[in-house]
ChimeraX commands (.cxc) that place a marker at each C-alpha (Angstrom):
marker #1 position -14.82,7.33,-216.02 radius 0.5
marker #1 position -13.02,9.93,-213.90 radius 0.5
marker #1 position -14.70,12.84,-212.20 radius 0.5
marker #1 position -13.25,15.70,-210.17 radius 0.5
marker #1 position -13.58,16.28,-206.46 radius 0.5
marker #1 position -11.99,18.92,-204.23 radius 0.5
marker #1 position -9.77,18.30,-201.24 radius 0.5
marker #1 position -10.01,20.32,-198.05 radius 0.5
marker #1 position -7.75,23.00,-199.56 radius 0.5
marker #1 position -10.08,23.46,-202.52 radius 0.5
marker #1 position -7.78,21.82,-205.11 radius 0.5
marker #1 position -9.38,19.50,-207.63 radius 0.5
marker #1 position -8.51,15.84,-207.25 radius 0.5
marker #1 position -9.39,12.97,-209.60 radius 0.5
marker #1 position -12.02,10.62,-208.21 radius 0.5
marker #1 position -12.87,7.19,-209.52 radius 0.5
marker #1 position -16.63,6.49,-209.66 radius 0.5
marker #1 position -15.90,2.80,-210.10 radius 0.5
marker #1 position -15.28,2.43,-206.39 radius 0.5
marker #1 position -17.53,0.01,-204.55 radius 0.5
marker #1 position -19.37,2.90,-202.91 radius 0.5
marker #1 position -20.12,4.59,-206.24 radius 0.5
marker #1 position -21.12,1.33,-207.86 radius 0.5
marker #1 position -23.53,0.65,-205.02 radius 0.5
marker #1 position -25.06,4.14,-205.35 radius 0.5
marker #1 position -25.38,3.74,-209.12 radius 0.5
marker #1 position -27.12,0.40,-208.64 radius 0.5
marker #1 position -29.58,1.88,-206.15 radius 0.5
marker #1 position -30.38,4.78,-208.46 radius 0.5
marker #1 position -30.84,2.39,-211.35 radius 0.5
marker #1 position -33.30,0.39,-209.24 radius 0.5
marker #1 position -35.22,3.57,-208.36 radius 0.5
marker #1 position -35.41,4.48,-212.06 radius 0.5
marker #1 position -36.74,1.03,-212.87 radius 0.5
marker #1 position -39.40,1.25,-210.14 radius 0.5
marker #1 position -40.38,4.76,-211.30 radius 0.5
marker #1 position -40.98,3.39,-214.79 radius 0.5
marker #1 position -43.14,0.58,-213.43 radius 0.5
marker #1 position -45.14,3.05,-211.33 radius 0.5
marker #1 position -45.66,5.29,-214.37 radius 0.5
marker #1 position -46.94,2.36,-216.44 radius 0.5
marker #1 position -49.30,1.34,-213.63 radius 0.5
marker #1 position -50.57,4.90,-213.26 radius 0.5
marker #1 position -51.27,5.03,-216.99 radius 0.5
marker #1 position -53.24,1.78,-216.76 radius 0.5
marker #1 position -55.21,3.06,-213.76 radius 0.5
marker #1 position -56.16,6.29,-215.53 radius 0.5
marker #1 position -57.23,4.38,-218.63 radius 0.5
marker #1 position -59.51,2.24,-216.47 radius 0.5
marker #1 position -60.84,5.41,-214.78 radius 0.5
marker #1 position -61.87,6.67,-218.21 radius 0.5
marker #1 position -63.75,3.42,-218.80 radius 0.5
marker #1 position -65.45,3.72,-215.41 radius 0.5
marker #1 position -66.82,7.11,-216.43 radius 0.5
marker #1 position -68.22,5.64,-219.64 radius 0.5
marker #1 position -69.65,2.47,-218.09 radius 0.5
marker #1 position -73.35,1.80,-218.60 radius 0.5
marker #1 position -74.06,1.76,-214.89 radius 0.5
marker #1 position -71.95,4.83,-214.08 radius 0.5
marker #1 position -73.87,7.50,-212.11 radius 0.5
marker #1 position -75.34,10.24,-214.28 radius 0.5
marker #1 position -77.68,13.14,-213.71 radius 0.5
marker #1 position -77.54,16.00,-211.21 radius 0.5
marker #1 position -75.09,14.43,-208.75 radius 0.5
marker #1 position -71.38,15.09,-208.50 radius 0.5
marker #1 position -69.20,12.37,-209.98 radius 0.5
marker #1 position -67.77,11.50,-206.58 radius 0.5
marker #1 position -68.02,8.33,-204.51 radius 0.5
marker #1 position -66.83,9.20,-201.00 radius 0.5
marker #1 position -67.75,5.72,-199.77 radius 0.5
marker #1 position -65.54,4.13,-202.43 radius 0.5
marker #1 position -62.65,6.51,-201.73 radius 0.5
marker #1 position -62.87,5.86,-197.99 radius 0.5
marker #1 position -62.87,2.09,-198.57 radius 0.5
marker #1 position -59.84,2.28,-200.87 radius 0.5
marker #1 position -57.83,4.37,-198.42 radius 0.5
marker #1 position -58.82,2.21,-195.45 radius 0.5
marker #1 position -57.75,-0.94,-197.27 radius 0.5
marker #1 position -54.41,0.56,-198.28 radius 0.5
marker #1 position -53.71,1.98,-194.83 radius 0.5
marker #1 position -54.42,-1.42,-193.33 radius 0.5
marker #1 position -51.87,-3.06,-195.65 radius 0.5
marker #1 position -49.26,-0.29,-195.44 radius 0.5
marker #1 position -46.04,-0.67,-193.50 radius 0.5
marker #1 position -44.76,1.83,-190.97 radius 0.5
marker #1 position -42.46,3.12,-193.71 radius 0.5
marker #1 position -45.18,3.74,-196.31 radius 0.5
marker #1 position -48.19,4.64,-194.15 radius 0.5
marker #1 position -47.48,8.42,-193.88 radius 0.5
marker #1 position -47.38,8.69,-197.70 radius 0.5
marker #1 position -50.44,6.58,-198.52 radius 0.5
marker #1 position -53.21,9.18,-198.09 radius 0.5
marker #1 position -51.52,12.11,-199.91 radius 0.5
marker #1 position -50.27,9.92,-202.78 radius 0.5
marker #1 position -53.58,8.15,-203.33 radius 0.5
marker #1 position -55.58,11.35,-203.00 radius 0.5
marker #1 position -53.63,12.64,-205.99 radius 0.5
marker #1 position -54.08,9.37,-207.87 radius 0.5
marker #1 position -57.83,9.38,-207.20 radius 0.5
marker #1 position -58.05,13.04,-208.28 radius 0.5
marker #1 position -56.24,12.24,-211.52 radius 0.5
marker #1 position -58.70,9.43,-212.18 radius 0.5
marker #1 position -61.70,11.66,-211.53 radius 0.5
marker #1 position -60.23,14.25,-213.90 radius 0.5
marker #1 position -60.56,11.65,-216.68 radius 0.5
marker #1 position -64.30,11.52,-216.01 radius 0.5
marker #1 position -65.08,15.24,-216.03 radius 0.5
marker #1 position -64.08,18.61,-214.64 radius 0.5
marker #1 position -64.48,19.39,-210.95 radius 0.5
marker #1 position -64.05,22.71,-209.16 radius 0.5
marker #1 position -63.93,23.76,-205.53 radius 0.5
marker #1 position -65.57,26.98,-204.29 radius 0.5
marker #1 position -63.86,27.76,-201.01 radius 0.5
marker #1 position -64.93,30.13,-198.28 radius 0.5
marker #1 position -62.33,30.26,-195.57 radius 0.5
marker #1 position -63.94,32.72,-193.18 radius 0.5
marker #1 position -61.52,34.62,-190.97 radius 0.5
marker #1 position -58.99,31.84,-190.44 radius 0.5
marker #1 position -55.37,31.97,-191.61 radius 0.5
marker #1 position -55.54,30.02,-194.85 radius 0.5
marker #1 position -55.21,26.47,-193.58 radius 0.5
marker #1 position -58.58,25.62,-195.09 radius 0.5
marker #1 position -56.96,26.09,-198.50 radius 0.5
marker #1 position -54.21,23.65,-197.55 radius 0.5
marker #1 position -56.65,21.09,-196.17 radius 0.5
marker #1 position -58.85,21.35,-199.27 radius 0.5
marker #1 position -55.88,20.75,-201.57 radius 0.5
marker #1 position -54.81,17.76,-199.49 radius 0.5
marker #1 position -58.33,16.33,-199.81 radius 0.5
marker #1 position -59.09,17.01,-203.48 radius 0.5
marker #1 position -55.61,17.09,-205.01 radius 0.5
marker #1 position -54.10,19.31,-207.67 radius 0.5
marker #1 position -56.32,18.19,-210.55 radius 0.5
marker #1 position -59.29,20.39,-209.66 radius 0.5
marker #1 position -59.86,24.13,-210.06 radius 0.5
marker #1 position -59.94,26.14,-206.82 radius 0.5
marker #1 position -61.68,29.49,-206.46 radius 0.5
marker #1 position -62.17,31.66,-203.43 radius 0.5
marker #1 position -65.60,33.15,-202.79 radius 0.5
marker #1 position -66.65,36.20,-200.80 radius 0.5
marker #1 position -69.29,34.58,-198.60 radius 0.5
marker #1 position -70.86,31.21,-197.76 radius 0.5
marker #1 position -73.93,31.80,-199.94 radius 0.5
marker #1 position -71.73,32.14,-203.02 radius 0.5
marker #1 position -70.11,28.79,-202.25 radius 0.5
marker #1 position -73.44,27.05,-201.65 radius 0.5
marker #1 position -74.98,28.56,-204.78 radius 0.5
marker #1 position -72.02,27.33,-206.85 radius 0.5
marker #1 position -72.41,23.83,-205.43 radius 0.5
marker #1 position -76.14,23.90,-206.14 radius 0.5
marker #1 position -75.47,24.39,-209.87 radius 0.5
marker #1 position -73.55,21.15,-210.32 radius 0.5
marker #1 position -69.90,20.30,-210.92 radius 0.5
marker #1 position -68.61,22.23,-207.89 radius 0.5
marker #1 position -67.78,21.29,-204.32 radius 0.5
marker #1 position -68.31,23.96,-201.65 radius 0.5
marker #1 position -65.72,23.97,-198.88 radius 0.5
marker #1 position -66.81,26.17,-195.98 radius 0.5
marker #1 position -65.00,27.04,-192.79 radius 0.5
marker #1 position -66.89,26.72,-189.51 radius 0.5
marker #1 position -66.55,30.37,-188.50 radius 0.5
marker #1 position -68.59,31.42,-185.50 radius 0.5
marker #1 position -69.79,34.64,-187.15 radius 0.5
marker #1 position -71.26,32.92,-190.23 radius 0.5
marker #1 position -73.72,30.10,-189.38 radius 0.5
marker #1 position -74.08,29.04,-193.02 radius 0.5
marker #1 position -75.03,25.52,-191.94 radius 0.5
marker #1 position -78.48,26.84,-190.94 radius 0.5
marker #1 position -79.04,27.98,-194.53 radius 0.5
marker #1 position -77.81,24.60,-195.77 radius 0.5
marker #1 position -80.41,22.81,-193.66 radius 0.5
marker #1 position -83.28,25.12,-194.63 radius 0.5
marker #1 position -82.61,26.26,-198.19 radius 0.5
marker #1 position -80.44,23.67,-199.97 radius 0.5
marker #1 position -82.16,20.28,-199.75 radius 0.5
marker #1 position -80.11,18.87,-202.65 radius 0.5
marker #1 position -76.76,19.56,-201.01 radius 0.5
marker #1 position -75.12,17.19,-198.54 radius 0.5
marker #1 position -72.06,17.34,-196.32 radius 0.5
marker #1 position -69.84,14.50,-197.53 radius 0.5
marker #1 position -66.46,15.26,-195.94 radius 0.5
marker #1 position -64.97,17.13,-192.99 radius 0.5
marker #1 position -61.58,18.83,-192.91 radius 0.5
marker #1 position -60.15,18.38,-189.43 radius 0.5
marker #1 position -57.51,19.98,-187.25 radius 0.5
marker #1 position -54.71,18.05,-185.56 radius 0.5
marker #1 position -57.08,16.90,-182.80 radius 0.5
marker #1 position -59.60,15.47,-185.28 radius 0.5
marker #1 position -62.14,18.25,-184.77 radius 0.5
marker #1 position -63.92,19.41,-187.95 radius 0.5
marker #1 position -62.93,22.96,-188.88 radius 0.5
marker #1 position -64.47,23.01,-192.36 radius 0.5
marker #1 position -67.08,20.95,-194.21 radius 0.5
marker #1 position -67.29,19.86,-197.85 radius 0.5
marker #1 position -70.73,20.15,-199.45 radius 0.5
marker #1 position -72.04,19.10,-202.84 radius 0.5
marker #1 position -74.90,17.67,-204.90 radius 0.5
marker #1 position -74.19,14.13,-203.80 radius 0.5
marker #1 position -76.06,10.92,-204.33 radius 0.5
marker #1 position -76.97,10.14,-200.69 radius 0.5
marker #1 position -76.20,6.47,-201.32 radius 0.5
marker #1 position -72.58,7.41,-202.09 radius 0.5
marker #1 position -71.81,8.95,-198.69 radius 0.5
marker #1 position -69.35,7.14,-196.47 radius 0.5
marker #1 position -70.28,5.70,-193.09 radius 0.5
marker #1 position -68.93,7.08,-189.84 radius 0.5
marker #1 position -69.82,10.62,-188.87 radius 0.5
marker #1 position -73.33,12.06,-189.00 radius 0.5
marker #1 position -73.79,15.84,-189.25 radius 0.5
marker #1 position -77.06,17.38,-188.10 radius 0.5
marker #1 position -78.63,20.79,-187.56 radius 0.5
marker #1 position -81.33,21.15,-184.92 radius 0.5
marker #1 position -83.26,23.99,-183.33 radius 0.5
marker #1 position -84.00,24.48,-179.65 radius 0.5
marker #1 position -80.87,24.06,-177.58 radius 0.5
marker #1 position -77.57,22.28,-177.41 radius 0.5
marker #1 position -77.92,18.96,-179.19 radius 0.5
marker #1 position -74.62,17.83,-177.75 radius 0.5
marker #1 position -75.80,17.56,-174.16 radius 0.5
marker #1 position -76.16,14.03,-172.90 radius 0.5
marker #1 position -75.81,12.44,-176.32 radius 0.5
marker #1 position -72.75,10.22,-175.73 radius 0.5
marker #1 position -70.58,10.49,-178.83 radius 0.5
marker #1 position -72.52,13.46,-180.16 radius 0.5
marker #1 position -70.52,16.71,-180.12 radius 0.5
marker #1 position -71.56,20.28,-180.69 radius 0.5
marker #1 position -69.53,22.05,-183.37 radius 0.5
marker #1 position -71.31,25.41,-183.44 radius 0.5
marker #1 position -74.38,27.20,-182.10 radius 0.5
marker #1 position -76.31,30.27,-183.19 radius 0.5
marker #1 position -79.53,31.73,-181.78 radius 0.5
marker #1 position -80.90,28.38,-180.63 radius 0.5
marker #1 position -79.61,26.41,-183.64 radius 0.5
marker #1 position -76.97,23.72,-183.16 radius 0.5
marker #1 position -74.60,22.05,-185.58 radius 0.5
marker #1 position -73.50,18.69,-184.18 radius 0.5
marker #1 position -71.54,15.63,-185.27 radius 0.5
marker #1 position -72.19,12.11,-184.06 radius 0.5
marker #1 position -69.18,9.83,-184.23 radius 0.5
marker #1 position -69.92,6.34,-185.49 radius 0.5
marker #1 position -73.59,7.11,-185.95 radius 0.5
marker #1 position -75.92,4.92,-188.00 radius 0.5
marker #1 position -78.78,7.41,-188.29 radius 0.5
marker #1 position -80.25,7.45,-191.79 radius 0.5
marker #1 position -80.03,10.54,-193.96 radius 0.5
marker #1 position -83.22,12.46,-193.24 radius 0.5
marker #1 position -83.42,16.19,-193.83 radius 0.5
marker #1 position -86.76,16.30,-192.04 radius 0.5
marker #1 position -84.87,15.49,-188.84 radius 0.5
marker #1 position -82.01,17.88,-189.51 radius 0.5
marker #1 position -79.47,15.39,-190.85 radius 0.5
marker #1 position -77.39,17.27,-193.42 radius 0.5
marker #1 position -74.66,14.77,-194.25 radius 0.5
marker #1 position -72.37,11.90,-193.46 radius 0.5
marker #1 position -68.71,11.09,-193.96 radius 0.5
marker #1 position -66.12,8.46,-193.08 radius 0.5
marker link #1:1,2 radius 0.2
marker link #1:2,3 radius 0.2
marker link #1:3,4 radius 0.2
marker link #1:4,5 radius 0.2
marker link #1:5,6 radius 0.2
marker link #1:6,7 radius 0.2
marker link #1:7,8 radius 0.2
marker link #1:8,9 radius 0.2
marker link #1:9,10 radius 0.2
marker link #1:10,11 radius 0.2
marker link #1:11,12 radius 0.2
marker link #1:12,13 radius 0.2
marker link #1:13,14 radius 0.2
marker link #1:14,15 radius 0.2
marker link #1:15,16 radius 0.2
marker link #1:16,17 radius 0.2
marker link #1:17,18 radius 0.2
marker link #1:18,19 radius 0.2
marker link #1:19,20 radius 0.2
marker link #1:20,21 radius 0.2
marker link #1:21,22 radius 0.2
marker link #1:22,23 radius 0.2
marker link #1:23,24 radius 0.2
marker link #1:24,25 radius 0.2
marker link #1:25,26 radius 0.2
marker link #1:26,27 radius 0.2
marker link #1:27,28 radius 0.2
marker link #1:28,29 radius 0.2
marker link #1:29,30 radius 0.2
marker link #1:30,31 radius 0.2
marker link #1:31,32 radius 0.2
marker link #1:32,33 radius 0.2
marker link #1:33,34 radius 0.2
marker link #1:34,35 radius 0.2
marker link #1:35,36 radius 0.2
marker link #1:36,37 radius 0.2
marker link #1:37,38 radius 0.2
marker link #1:38,39 radius 0.2
marker link #1:39,40 radius 0.2
marker link #1:40,41 radius 0.2
marker link #1:41,42 radius 0.2
marker link #1:42,43 radius 0.2
marker link #1:43,44 radius 0.2
marker link #1:44,45 radius 0.2
marker link #1:45,46 radius 0.2
marker link #1:46,47 radius 0.2
marker link #1:47,48 radius 0.2
marker link #1:48,49 radius 0.2
marker link #1:49,50 radius 0.2
marker link #1:50,51 radius 0.2
marker link #1:51,52 radius 0.2
marker link #1:52,53 radius 0.2
marker link #1:53,54 radius 0.2
marker link #1:54,55 radius 0.2
marker link #1:55,56 radius 0.2
marker link #1:56,57 radius 0.2
marker link #1:57,58 radius 0.2
marker link #1:58,59 radius 0.2
marker link #1:59,60 radius 0.2
marker link #1:60,61 radius 0.2
marker link #1:61,62 radius 0.2
marker link #1:62,63 radius 0.2
marker link #1:63,64 radius 0.2
marker link #1:64,65 radius 0.2
marker link #1:65,66 radius 0.2
marker link #1:66,67 radius 0.2
marker link #1:67,68 radius 0.2
marker link #1:68,69 radius 0.2
marker link #1:69,70 radius 0.2
marker link #1:70,71 radius 0.2
marker link #1:71,72 radius 0.2
marker link #1:72,73 radius 0.2
marker link #1:73,74 radius 0.2
marker link #1:74,75 radius 0.2
marker link #1:75,76 radius 0.2
marker link #1:76,77 radius 0.2
marker link #1:77,78 radius 0.2
marker link #1:78,79 radius 0.2
marker link #1:79,80 radius 0.2
marker link #1:80,81 radius 0.2
marker link #1:81,82 radius 0.2
marker link #1:82,83 radius 0.2
marker link #1:83,84 radius 0.2
marker link #1:84,85 radius 0.2
marker link #1:85,86 radius 0.2
marker link #1:86,87 radius 0.2
marker link #1:87,88 radius 0.2
marker link #1:88,89 radius 0.2
marker link #1:89,90 radius 0.2
marker link #1:90,91 radius 0.2
marker link #1:91,92 radius 0.2
marker link #1:92,93 radius 0.2
marker link #1:93,94 radius 0.2
marker link #1:94,95 radius 0.2
marker link #1:95,96 radius 0.2
marker link #1:96,97 radius 0.2
marker link #1:97,98 radius 0.2
marker link #1:98,99 radius 0.2
marker link #1:99,100 radius 0.2
marker link #1:100,101 radius 0.2
marker link #1:101,102 radius 0.2
marker link #1:102,103 radius 0.2
marker link #1:103,104 radius 0.2
marker link #1:104,105 radius 0.2
marker link #1:105,106 radius 0.2
marker link #1:106,107 radius 0.2
marker link #1:107,108 radius 0.2
marker link #1:108,109 radius 0.2
marker link #1:109,110 radius 0.2
marker link #1:110,111 radius 0.2
marker link #1:111,112 radius 0.2
marker link #1:112,113 radius 0.2
marker link #1:113,114 radius 0.2
marker link #1:114,115 radius 0.2
marker link #1:115,116 radius 0.2
marker link #1:116,117 radius 0.2
marker link #1:117,118 radius 0.2
marker link #1:118,119 radius 0.2
marker link #1:119,120 radius 0.2
marker link #1:120,121 radius 0.2
marker link #1:121,122 radius 0.2
marker link #1:122,123 radius 0.2
marker link #1:123,124 radius 0.2
marker link #1:124,125 radius 0.2
marker link #1:125,126 radius 0.2
marker link #1:126,127 radius 0.2
marker link #1:127,128 radius 0.2
marker link #1:128,129 radius 0.2
marker link #1:129,130 radius 0.2
marker link #1:130,131 radius 0.2
marker link #1:131,132 radius 0.2
marker link #1:132,133 radius 0.2
marker link #1:133,134 radius 0.2
marker link #1:134,135 radius 0.2
marker link #1:135,136 radius 0.2
marker link #1:136,137 radius 0.2
marker link #1:137,138 radius 0.2
marker link #1:138,139 radius 0.2
marker link #1:139,140 radius 0.2
marker link #1:140,141 radius 0.2
marker link #1:141,142 radius 0.2
marker link #1:142,143 radius 0.2
marker link #1:143,144 radius 0.2
marker link #1:144,145 radius 0.2
marker link #1:145,146 radius 0.2
marker link #1:146,147 radius 0.2
marker link #1:147,148 radius 0.2
marker link #1:148,149 radius 0.2
marker link #1:149,150 radius 0.2
marker link #1:150,151 radius 0.2
marker link #1:151,152 radius 0.2
marker link #1:152,153 radius 0.2
marker link #1:153,154 radius 0.2
marker link #1:154,155 radius 0.2
marker link #1:155,156 radius 0.2
marker link #1:156,157 radius 0.2
marker link #1:157,158 radius 0.2
marker link #1:158,159 radius 0.2
marker link #1:159,160 radius 0.2
marker link #1:160,161 radius 0.2
marker link #1:161,162 radius 0.2
marker link #1:162,163 radius 0.2
marker link #1:163,164 radius 0.2
marker link #1:164,165 radius 0.2
marker link #1:165,166 radius 0.2
marker link #1:166,167 radius 0.2
marker link #1:167,168 radius 0.2
marker link #1:168,169 radius 0.2
marker link #1:169,170 radius 0.2
marker link #1:170,171 radius 0.2
marker link #1:171,172 radius 0.2
marker link #1:172,173 radius 0.2
marker link #1:173,174 radius 0.2
marker link #1:174,175 radius 0.2
marker link #1:175,176 radius 0.2
marker link #1:176,177 radius 0.2
marker link #1:177,178 radius 0.2
marker link #1:178,179 radius 0.2
marker link #1:179,180 radius 0.2
marker link #1:180,181 radius 0.2
marker link #1:181,182 radius 0.2
marker link #1:182,183 radius 0.2
marker link #1:183,184 radius 0.2
marker link #1:184,185 radius 0.2
marker link #1:185,186 radius 0.2
marker link #1:186,187 radius 0.2
marker link #1:187,188 radius 0.2
marker link #1:188,189 radius 0.2
marker link #1:189,190 radius 0.2
marker link #1:190,191 radius 0.2
marker link #1:191,192 radius 0.2
marker link #1:192,193 radius 0.2
marker link #1:193,194 radius 0.2
marker link #1:194,195 radius 0.2
marker link #1:195,196 radius 0.2
marker link #1:196,197 radius 0.2
marker link #1:197,198 radius 0.2
marker link #1:198,199 radius 0.2
marker link #1:199,200 radius 0.2
marker link #1:200,201 radius 0.2
marker link #1:201,202 radius 0.2
marker link #1:202,203 radius 0.2
marker link #1:203,204 radius 0.2
marker link #1:204,205 radius 0.2
marker link #1:205,206 radius 0.2
marker link #1:206,207 radius 0.2
marker link #1:207,208 radius 0.2
marker link #1:208,209 radius 0.2
marker link #1:209,210 radius 0.2
marker link #1:210,211 radius 0.2
marker link #1:211,212 radius 0.2
marker link #1:212,213 radius 0.2
marker link #1:213,214 radius 0.2
marker link #1:214,215 radius 0.2
marker link #1:215,216 radius 0.2
marker link #1:216,217 radius 0.2
marker link #1:217,218 radius 0.2
marker link #1:218,219 radius 0.2
marker link #1:219,220 radius 0.2
marker link #1:220,221 radius 0.2
marker link #1:221,222 radius 0.2
marker link #1:222,223 radius 0.2
marker link #1:223,224 radius 0.2
marker link #1:224,225 radius 0.2
marker link #1:225,226 radius 0.2
marker link #1:226,227 radius 0.2
marker link #1:227,228 radius 0.2
marker link #1:228,229 radius 0.2
marker link #1:229,230 radius 0.2
marker link #1:230,231 radius 0.2
marker link #1:231,232 radius 0.2
marker link #1:232,233 radius 0.2
marker link #1:233,234 radius 0.2
marker link #1:234,235 radius 0.2
marker link #1:235,236 radius 0.2
marker link #1:236,237 radius 0.2
marker link #1:237,238 radius 0.2
marker link #1:238,239 radius 0.2
marker link #1:239,240 radius 0.2
marker link #1:240,241 radius 0.2
marker link #1:241,242 radius 0.2
marker link #1:242,243 radius 0.2
marker link #1:243,244 radius 0.2
marker link #1:244,245 radius 0.2
marker link #1:245,246 radius 0.2
marker link #1:246,247 radius 0.2
marker link #1:247,248 radius 0.2
marker link #1:248,249 radius 0.2
marker link #1:249,250 radius 0.2
marker link #1:250,251 radius 0.2
marker link #1:251,252 radius 0.2
marker link #1:252,253 radius 0.2
marker link #1:253,254 radius 0.2
marker link #1:254,255 radius 0.2
marker link #1:255,256 radius 0.2
view
């Protein structure tokens, strides 16, 4: 089969796509097409199994969100450990979308997002975390986000803006809501928290979030860091903490 190319003067010249270079390119593209088909078949199988997981007798039911942050963290950690240098940058974003597609087979999920006064990166971080299969809606204030999460199938994503200490309200007025994920900046510092009606047993191990009254809880606490303060209240995170979830002692959540 002959195709047309152009020489440097712009005139069309016949080109033979049966050259060794073209044959090699065609073979590589054919191999990519074959792998794409295999990946599509595997994705279909995974989503079918996700449907069965949602219908299983021992699947979680009741007032809690249909999320298992501990399971997700374990899956991603295992894959990252096995990934090569070539594949590692793509593992988290690809599997976040795959996990989101599986959860969509088990029921609808929405995200109520309050971004505060920042420049919109909370939206980007939320989409990276929860994928494109969920419904996103912006809310006017933190209370609207927390109230939406309190009702059920909604995750509240709230920016840590200094002028809105919503985390005090979370500790005092929303005992059924837990922080189960943090959205971090490039330095690994939490800039927004994800909150929902979670089964406490489903929260991942690693970071402990707490709200305390009466001073800076970050002073002299080793790996404990202060994230925000307001009128004697302190929001802090303890890295690698093993403290049990106890709202009576100000613990408001945990994540990997």
